[in-house]
VEXMINU-681635 format. One record per residue (C-alpha): residue number from 1; x, z, y. Coordinates in steps of 0.25 Angstrom, whole numbers, plus 2048, in hexadecimal, padded with zeros to 3 digits. Layout:
BEGIN
PT|NUM|X|Z|Y
...
REM end
This chain:
BEGIN
PT|1|7CF|601|163
PT|2|7C4|5F5|165
PT|3|7C0|5F8|172
PT|4|7B3|5F4|178
PT|5|7AF|5F2|186
PT|6|7A1|5F8|18A
PT|7|799|5F2|195
PT|8|78D|5F7|19D
PT|9|788|600|1AA
PT|10|791|60A|1A6
PT|11|79D|600|1A9
PT|12|7A7|5F9|1A1
PT|13|7B0|600|197
PT|14|7B7|5FF|189
PT|15|7B6|609|17D
PT|16|7C1|60A|173
PT|17|7BB|605|165
PT|18|7BB|60F|159
PT|19|7BF|61A|156
PT|20|7C1|61F|165
PT|21|7B5|618|16C
PT|22|7BB|61C|179
PT|23|7BB|617|187
PT|24|7C7|60E|188
PT|25|7D1|612|193
PT|26|7D8|604|192
PT|27|7CD|5FF|199
PT|28|7C9|604|1A6
PT|29|7B8|606|1A6
PT|30|7B1|5FD|1B0
PT|31|7A6|605|1B5
PT|32|79F|5FB|1BD
PT|33|791|5F8|1B8
PT|34|792|5E8|1BB
PT|35|79A|5E5|1B0
PT|36|794|5D7|1AB
PT|37|79E|5D1|1A1
PT|38|7A9|5D5|199
PT|39|7B2|5CC|18F
PT|40|7BD|5CF|185
PT|41|7C8|5C5|181
PT|42|7C7|5BF|173
PT|43|7D3|5C8|16E
PT|44|7CE|5D5|176
PT|45|7DA|5D6|17F
PT|46|7D4|5D2|18C
PT|47|7C7|5D9|192
PT|48|7C0|5D2|19F
PT|49|7B2|5D7|1A6
PT|50|7AC|5D5|1B3
PT|51|7A6|5E1|1BA
PT|52|79E|5DB|1C5
PT|53|7AB|5DA|1CE
PT|54|7B6|5D3|1C6
PT|55|7BA|5CE|1B8
PT|56|7C5|5D6|1B3
PT|57|7CE|5D2|1A7
PT|58|7D6|5DD|19F
PT|59|7DF|5DD|195
PT|60|7D9|5E7|18B
PT|61|7E6|5EB|183
PT|62|7EE|5ED|18F
PT|63|7E2|5F3|199
PT|64|7E8|5E9|1A3
PT|65|7DE|5E2|1AD
PT|66|7E3|5D3|1AC
PT|67|7DA|5CC|1B6
PT|68|7CF|5CF|1C0
PT|69|7C6|5C2|1C4
PT|70|7BD|5C4|1D0
PT|71|7B0|5C0|1C9
PT|72|7A5|5CB|1CC
PT|73|799|5C2|1C6
PT|74|7A0|5BF|1B8
PT|75|796|5C0|1AE
PT|76|79D|5BA|1A2
PT|77|7AC|5BB|19D
PT|78|7B4|5B5|191
PT|79|7C2|5B3|18E
PT|80|7C8|5A8|187
PT|81|7CD|5AA|179
PT|82|7DC|5AB|17C
PT|83|7D9|5B3|189
PT|84|7DF|5A8|192
PT|85|7D1|5A7|19A
PT|86|7C6|5B0|1A0
PT|87|7B8|5A8|1A2
PT|88|7AE|5AF|1AB
PT|89|7A1|5AA|1AE
PT|90|797|5AF|1BA
PT|91|789|5AA|1BC
PT|92|788|59D|1C3
PT|93|781|59C|1D0
PT|94|77F|591|1DB
PT|95|780|592|1E9
PT|96|774|596|1F2
PT|97|774|588|1F8
PT|98|773|583|1E9
PT|99|782|57E|1E9
PT|100|78A|580|1DC
PT|101|78F|58D|1D8
PT|102|79E|590|1D6
PT|103|7A3|590|1C8
PT|104|7A0|59C|1C1
PT|105|7A7|59A|1B3
PT|106|7B6|59E|1B6
PT|107|7C2|59D|1AC
PT|108|7CD|5A6|1B0
PT|109|7DB|5A6|1AB
PT|110|7DE|5B4|1A5
PT|111|7EE|5B2|1A6
PT|112|7EE|5AE|1B6
PT|113|7E1|5B3|1BA
PT|114|7DE|5A5|1C0
PT|115|7D0|59E|1BE
PT|116|7D2|593|1B6
PT|117|7C6|58A|1B8
PT|118|7B7|58E|1BD
PT|119|7AC|587|1B8
PT|120|79C|587|1BB
PT|121|795|58D|1AF
PT|122|786|58F|1B3
PT|123|782|594|1A6
PT|124|785|5A2|1A0
PT|125|783|59C|192
PT|126|791|598|18C
PT|127|797|599|199
PT|128|7A4|59C|192
PT|129|7AE|591|190
PT|130|7B2|58F|181
PT|131|7C0|591|17D
PT|132|7C7|58C|16F
PT|133|7CE|59A|16A
PT|134|7DB|594|16E
PT|135|7D6|590|17C
PT|136|7DB|583|179
PT|137|7CD|57E|17D
PT|138|7C2|583|186
PT|139|7B4|57C|187
PT|140|7A8|57C|191
PT|141|79A|577|18F
PT|142|797|570|19C
PT|143|78C|565|19E
PT|144|789|561|190
PT|145|798|560|18C
PT|146|7A3|56A|188
PT|147|7AF|569|190
PT|148|7BD|56E|189
PT|149|7C9|573|191
PT|150|7D6|575|18A
PT|151|7E0|580|18B
PT|152|7D8|587|196
PT|153|7DA|57B|19F
PT|154|7CC|57B|1A6
PT|155|7D0|571|1B1
PT|156|7CF|565|1A7
PT|157|7C5|562|19D
PT|158|7CD|55E|190
PT|159|7C1|55A|188
PT|160|7B1|558|188
PT|161|7A7|559|17E
PT|162|79B|551|182
PT|163|78E|552|17C
PT|164|77E|550|182
PT|165|779|55E|185
PT|166|784|566|17E
PT|167|77E|574|17E
PT|168|789|57D|178
PT|169|796|57D|171
PT|170|7A0|586|16A
PT|171|7AF|585|167
PT|172|7B4|589|15A
PT|173|7BC|595|158
PT|174|7CA|597|152
PT|175|7D6|58E|153
PT|176|7D6|57E|156
PT|177|7D1|574|155
PT|178|7C4|579|15C
PT|179|7B6|574|159
PT|180|7AB|574|162
PT|181|79D|575|15D
PT|182|792|56F|168
PT|183|783|570|169
PT|184|77B|565|16E
PT|185|76C|56A|16F
PT|186|760|55F|16A
PT|187|758|557|174
PT|188|74D|54D|173
PT|189|74B|54F|163
PT|190|75B|54E|160
PT|191|760|55A|159
PT|192|76A|563|15E
PT|193|778|563|159
PT|194|785|56B|157
PT|195|792|562|156
PT|196|7A0|568|152
PT|197|7AC|560|159
PT|198|7BA|564|158
PT|199|7C1|563|165
PT|200|7C4|55A|16A
PT|201|7BD|54F|163
PT|202|7B0|54D|16A
PT|203|7AF|53D|168
PT|204|7A0|53D|167
PT|205|797|542|15A
PT|206|7A1|53D|150
PT|207|7AC|546|154
PT|208|7A3|552|151
PT|209|7A8|559|144
PT|210|79B|55E|141
PT|211|78C|55D|146
PT|212|780|563|143
PT|213|772|55F|14A
PT|214|765|568|14A
PT|215|757|569|150
PT|216|751|576|155
PT|217|75D|57A|15F
PT|218|75B|580|16C
PT|219|766|587|16C
PT|220|773|58A|162
PT|221|77D|593|15F
PT|222|78B|58E|159
PT|223|793|597|151
PT|224|7A0|593|14D
PT|225|7A8|59B|141
PT|226|7B5|5A1|143
PT|227|7BC|595|13B
PT|228|7B5|58B|143
PT|229|7B2|584|137
PT|230|7A2|585|139
PT|231|798|587|143
PT|232|78A|58E|142
PT|233|77F|589|14C
PT|234|773|592|14E
PT|235|769|588|153
PT|236|75B|58F|15A
PT|237|74F|58A|161
PT|238|748|592|16C
PT|239|73B|591|165
PT|240|736|591|157
PT|241|72D|585|156
PT|242|726|58A|149
PT|243|725|597|151
PT|244|72B|59F|145
PT|245|733|5A6|14D
PT|246|735|5AC|15C
PT|247|743|5A9|15D
PT|248|744|59A|15C
PT|249|749|593|14F
PT|250|758|594|14A
PT|251|760|58B|141
PT|252|76E|58D|13D
PT|253|778|581|13A
PT|254|786|581|134
PT|255|790|578|139
PT|256|79E|576|132
PT|257|7AA|570|139
PT|258|7AC|567|12E
PT|259|79E|560|131
PT|260|796|568|128
PT|261|788|56D|12D
PT|262|77D|574|128
PT|263|770|57C|12A
PT|264|772|58A|127
PT|265|765|58D|11E
PT|266|760|59B|120
PT|267|756|59F|116
PT|268|74D|5A8|120
PT|269|745|5A2|12C
PT|270|746|5A8|139
PT|271|750|5A9|144
PT|272|75F|5A9|143
PT|273|764|5B6|149
PT|274|772|5B5|148
PT|275|77D|5AD|141
PT|276|78C|5B1|140
PT|277|798|5AB|138
PT|278|7A1|5B4|130
PT|279|7AF|5B5|135
PT|280|7B4|5AF|129
PT|281|7AD|5A2|12D
PT|282|7A8|59E|120
PT|283|79A|5A6|121
PT|284|790|5AA|12B
PT|285|784|5B2|12B
PT|286|776|5B0|131
PT|287|76B|5B9|135
PT|288|75D|5B2|136
PT|289|74F|5B3|131
PT|290|743|5BA|136
PT|291|743|5C9|135
PT|292|749|5CF|12B
PT|293|754|5C5|12D
PT|294|75D|5C0|123
PT|295|76D|5BF|125
PT|296|775|5B6|11C
PT|297|784|5B2|11A
PT|298|785|5A3|119
PT|299|793|59C|114
PT|300|799|58E|11A
PT|301|78E|587|112
PT|302|783|58D|118
PT|303|780|594|10A
PT|304|77B|5A2|10B
PT|305|785|5AC|106
PT|306|77E|5B9|107
PT|307|771|5BE|10D
PT|308|770|5CB|113
PT|309|761|5CB|110
PT|310|756|5CE|11B
PT|311|757|5D9|126
PT|312|756|5DC|135
PT|313|762|5D5|13A
PT|314|765|5CB|146
PT|315|773|5CA|146
PT|316|781|5C9|13D
PT|317|78F|5CD|142
PT|318|79A|5CB|139
PT|319|7A7|5D5|13B
PT|320|7B3|5CE|140
PT|321|7B9|5CD|133
PT|322|7AC|5C7|12D
PT|323|7AC|5D1|121
PT|324|7A0|5D9|128
PT|325|793|5D4|12D
PT|326|788|5DD|134
PT|327|77A|5D7|134
PT|328|772|5DE|13F
PT|329|765|5DE|146
PT|330|766|5DF|155
PT|331|75D|5DC|161
PT|332|74F|5DF|15C
PT|333|753|5E5|14F
PT|334|757|5F3|14D
PT|335|766|5F1|14C
PT|336|768|5F2|13D
PT|337|775|5ED|138
PT|338|77A|5E9|12A
PT|339|789|5E9|129
PT|340|78D|5E1|11C
PT|341|79A|5DF|115
PT|342|79A|5CF|114
PT|343|7A5|5CD|10A
PT|344|79E|5D6|0FF
PT|345|790|5D5|105
PT|346|78E|5E3|106
PT|347|786|5EB|110
PT|348|78F|5F5|118
PT|349|786|5FD|121
PT|350|778|5FB|128
PT|351|77A|603|136
PT|352|770|601|141
PT|353|774|5FF|150
PT|354|765|600|156
PT|355|763|5F8|163
PT|356|770|5F1|162
PT|357|773|5E5|16B
PT|358|781|5E2|168
PT|359|789|5E2|15C
PT|360|798|5DF|15A
PT|361|7A4|5E0|14F
PT|362|7B0|5E7|153
PT|363|7BC|5DE|150
PT|364|7C2|5E8|147
PT|365|7B6|5E4|13E
PT|366|7B2|5F3|13B
PT|367|7AB|5F8|147
PT|368|79E|5F3|14F
PT|369|797|5F5|15C
PT|370|788|5F5|15E
PT|371|783|5F7|16C
PT|372|776|5F7|174
PT|373|778|5F0|181
PT|374|771|5EC|18D
PT|375|76A|5E4|192
PT|376|764|5E2|184
PT|377|761|5F1|182
PT|378|761|5F9|18E
PT|379|760|607|188
PT|380|768|60D|17D
PT|381|774|605|181
PT|382|780|60A|17A
PT|383|78A|604|16E
PT|384|78E|60A|161
PT|385|79B|608|158
PT|386|799|605|14A
PT|387|7A2|604|13D
PT|388|79C|5F9|134
PT|389|798|603|129
PT|390|78E|608|133
PT|391|794|615|139
PT|392|792|616|148
PT|393|7A0|61A|14D
PT|394|79E|61B|15D
PT|395|790|61A|164
PT|396|78E|619|174
PT|397|782|61A|17B
PT|398|781|615|18B
PT|399|77A|61F|194
PT|400|76B|61C|196
PT|401|76E|618|1A5
PT|402|779|60F|1A0
PT|403|779|601|19A
PT|404|783|5FB|18F
PT|405|785|5EC|191
PT|406|790|5E8|186
PT|407|799|5ED|17D
PT|408|7A2|5E5|174
PT|409|7AF|5E7|16C
PT|410|7BD|5E2|170
PT|411|7C0|5D5|169
PT|412|7CC|5D2|161
PT|413|7D2|5C7|15A
PT|414|7D1|5C3|14B
PT|415|7DB|5CA|142
PT|416|7DD|5D6|14B
PT|417|7D4|5DE|142
PT|418|7D5|5DD|133
PT|419|7CA|5DE|12A
PT|420|7C7|5EB|122
PT|421|7C0|5EE|116
PT|422|7B1|5F0|118
PT|423|7AD|5FE|117
PT|424|7A0|602|111
PT|425|7A0|612|114
PT|426|79B|615|123
PT|427|7A8|61A|12A
PT|428|7A7|627|130
PT|429|7A2|629|13E
PT|430|7A1|635|149
PT|431|794|62E|14F
PT|432|787|633|147
PT|433|77F|627|141
PT|434|772|627|148
PT|435|76B|621|13D
PT|436|75D|61A|143
PT|437|751|621|13D
PT|438|748|617|135
PT|439|73C|614|13D
PT|440|730|618|135
PT|441|724|60F|136
PT|442|718|613|13D
PT|443|70D|61A|133
PT|444|6FE|61D|138
PT|445|6FB|62B|138
PT|446|6F1|628|12C
PT|447|6FC|624|123
PT|448|707|62E|127
PT|449|704|637|11B
PT|450|704|62C|111
PT|451|70E|625|10A
PT|452|716|61B|110
PT|453|715|60D|10B
PT|454|721|604|10D
PT|455|71F|5F6|114
PT|456|728|5EB|116
PT|457|726|5E1|120
PT|458|731|5D8|119
PT|459|73A|5D9|10C
PT|460|748|5DA|10F
PT|461|750|5CF|108
PT|462|75D|5D6|102
PT|463|76B|5D1|105
PT|464|76F|5C5|0F9
PT|465|77C|5BE|0F6
PT|466|77A|5B0|0F7
PT|467|787|5AB|0F1
PT|468|785|5A4|0E3
PT|469|789|5AE|0D8
PT|470|793|5AA|0CD
PT|471|78D|5AD|0C0
PT|472|780|5B1|0C7
PT|473|779|5AF|0B9
PT|474|77F|5BB|0B3
PT|475|77D|5C5|0BF
PT|476|772|5CE|0BE
PT|477|767|5CC|0C8
PT|478|766|5D6|0D4
PT|479|759|5DF|0D5
PT|480|753|5D6|0DF
PT|481|756|5C9|0D7
PT|482|750|5CF|0CA
PT|483|744|5D5|0D2
PT|484|741|5C7|0D7
PT|485|743|5C0|0CA
PT|486|739|5CA|0C4
PT|487|72E|5C7|0CE
PT|488|731|5B8|0CD
PT|489|72F|5B9|0BD
PT|490|723|5C1|0BF
PT|491|71D|5B8|0C8
PT|492|720|5AC|0BF
PT|493|719|5B3|0B3
PT|494|70D|5B6|0BB
PT|495|70C|5A8|0C0
PT|496|70C|5A4|0B0
PT|497|702|5AE|0AB
PT|498|6F9|5A9|0B7
PT|499|6FB|59B|0B2
PT|500|6F8|59E|0A4
PT|501|6EC|5A5|0A8
PT|502|6E7|59A|0AF
PT|503|6EB|58F|0A4
PT|504|6E3|598|099
PT|505|6D6|59A|0A1
PT|506|6C9|594|09A
PT|507|6C3|588|09F
PT|508|6D0|584|0A6
PT|509|6D3|576|0A5
PT|510|6E2|574|0A0
PT|511|6EB|56E|0AB
PT|512|6F1|560|0A9
PT|513|6FE|55F|0A3
PT|514|702|554|0AE
PT|515|700|555|0BD
PT|516|6F6|54E|0C4
PT|517|6F8|53F|0C5
PT|518|6F5|540|0D4
PT|519|6FE|54D|0D6
PT|520|707|54A|0E2
PT|521|713|552|0E7
PT|522|710|559|0F4
PT|523|715|551|0FF
PT|524|715|555|10E
PT|525|713|54D|11C
PT|526|717|551|129
PT|527|707|550|12C
PT|528|6FF|55D|128
PT|529|6F2|556|128
PT|530|6F7|54C|11E
PT|531|6FD|557|115
PT|532|6EF|55D|114
PT|533|6E7|54F|110
PT|534|6F2|54D|105
PT|535|6F0|55C|100
PT|536|6E1|55A|100
PT|537|6E2|54D|0F9
PT|538|6EA|553|0EE
PT|539|6E1|55F|0EC
PT|540|6D5|555|0EB
PT|541|6DC|54B|0E1
PT|542|6E0|559|0D9
PT|543|6D2|55D|0D7
PT|544|6CF|54F|0D3
PT|545|6D9|550|0C9
PT|546|6D2|55D|0C3
PT|547|6C5|557|0C2
PT|548|6CA|54B|0BB
PT|549|6D1|555|0B2
PT|550|6C4|55C|0B0
PT|551|6BC|54F|0AD
PT|552|6C6|54B|0A3
PT|553|6C4|558|09C
PT|554|6B5|555|09B
PT|555|6AF|55D|0A6
PT|556|6A3|556|0AE
PT|557|6A6|554|0BB
PT|558|69D|555|0C7
PT|559|699|549|0D0
PT|560|6A2|54C|0DB
PT|561|6AD|550|0D2
PT|562|6AE|542|0CC
PT|563|6AC|53C|0DB
PT|564|6BA|544|0DE
PT|565|6C0|53D|0D2
PT|566|6BC|530|0D7
PT|567|6C3|532|0E5
PT|568|6D1|535|0DE
PT|569|6D6|526|0E1
PT|570|6D2|527|0EF
PT|571|6D9|534|0F1
PT|572|6E5|530|0EB
PT|573|6E6|524|0F3
PT|574|6E4|52D|101
PT|575|6EF|537|0FB
PT|576|6F9|52B|0F9
PT|577|6F6|526|107
PT|578|6F9|533|10D
PT|579|706|535|105
PT|580|70A|526|108
PT|581|70A|52A|116
PT|582|714|536|115
REM end
């Protein structure tokens, strides 16, 4: 039934997923208005929440309370991958007299209910320890080093990865051997770098299986693919020194576990809004560029495979099976979604989820939830359940006096739901589709009775298959390609005609067959002043060359023109000196 919990000022409750959408009786509603944290285990069998009094853990399938911990101030909860440990975090506080506070990060054994270990973790960011999928390794970043524990024995540090100022790390998913991606920010002119290590080989820089250094990075986001063969690194600066973007500057780097690395070349300038791996681990999608943003799928060689053109979008979401991709524009955009079949690169539907602050795929790969949650938006809170073909199957709006803070699907392990064939026809729905009316542009009264003239701020780029076509020479061109080809040919013909007219005009001195002997290829220096001088000298030499040609043709030159020709040697010497100083 794919239940999903809803957390808000109305309390915490679970709703059965499609097709019923009724409140689940297996989970007893917690009506407290102080529910601050909820979490599902990776396989969806366990559910934990803090209601401001206690942290409770229930078995969802059996509707049975397993544990209740006295942690009224818990703000974050997380299960280990195999459901052996529950990690809880509460805000760190020092004593009134300035003494050190009590440990605020607790790790609880879910079999016995005992606290395995407590740590002091001051920052909420990256608060949770990271486990390998089989829980053989658990890691924490403590004082510029990554500490590793084995088999959930938190009393002994089994290994350490020490790098100066290590800022972040990510463990690879999947089976052993586990790899670790580590980020060290640059300082004093040195570049930042990301290194990949294979646990437990941490013996210096030479032991790294891959390394990528780069400038322009105040923070990075590291994304492993599912097969742990490569990492994508989005490096971003807080401020764009060129002034081109309010959002800072971003670059996208690719690092493979076999040592290869590359900068992903994005054809359009501007921010990188989102990057996501396909579940097949051989492709990734990037949404980037000034609005209207481009979206492109790249392969493991960082070559573009398919370009979705431009549009109002800032996020990309692959379905759990990887056969459908949703490109969406949320936040300050209107909520347009494009649902694509990425095996055939066909557009399935274009629904609109206005004012959405949250989007998630159901584990079945068929259904989607979009929600408007507080505190991002405090009005019109609620959620909608969609089928990817664009049909709204269920909608819920929170009463105006209440708020909704969170809604998300119960997760499930890979392989539980099989991939189904893609449908293009919208599935039937009892919920009437409220298509938003297209906003009309304001027209002043004087123009209201006159015909509308269409004006576009920008030209939309159409989707384009970037794969090299076999036998492409025989393939007929598309309408757009033909149109562009005709334009290009027309421009070329116009240029040739103009050239012919110039050559045939009376009194025109024929152009010399050979290039002037002092013509120098364009060179640039780092100094704009020197570049300017070189440009002016070349202009003068070109004028002298023309005067000499006129004199050769028998034209009587003025005195000042003769003086110009006499200065040629000095100008050539000056130009040579400037260029030797490059």
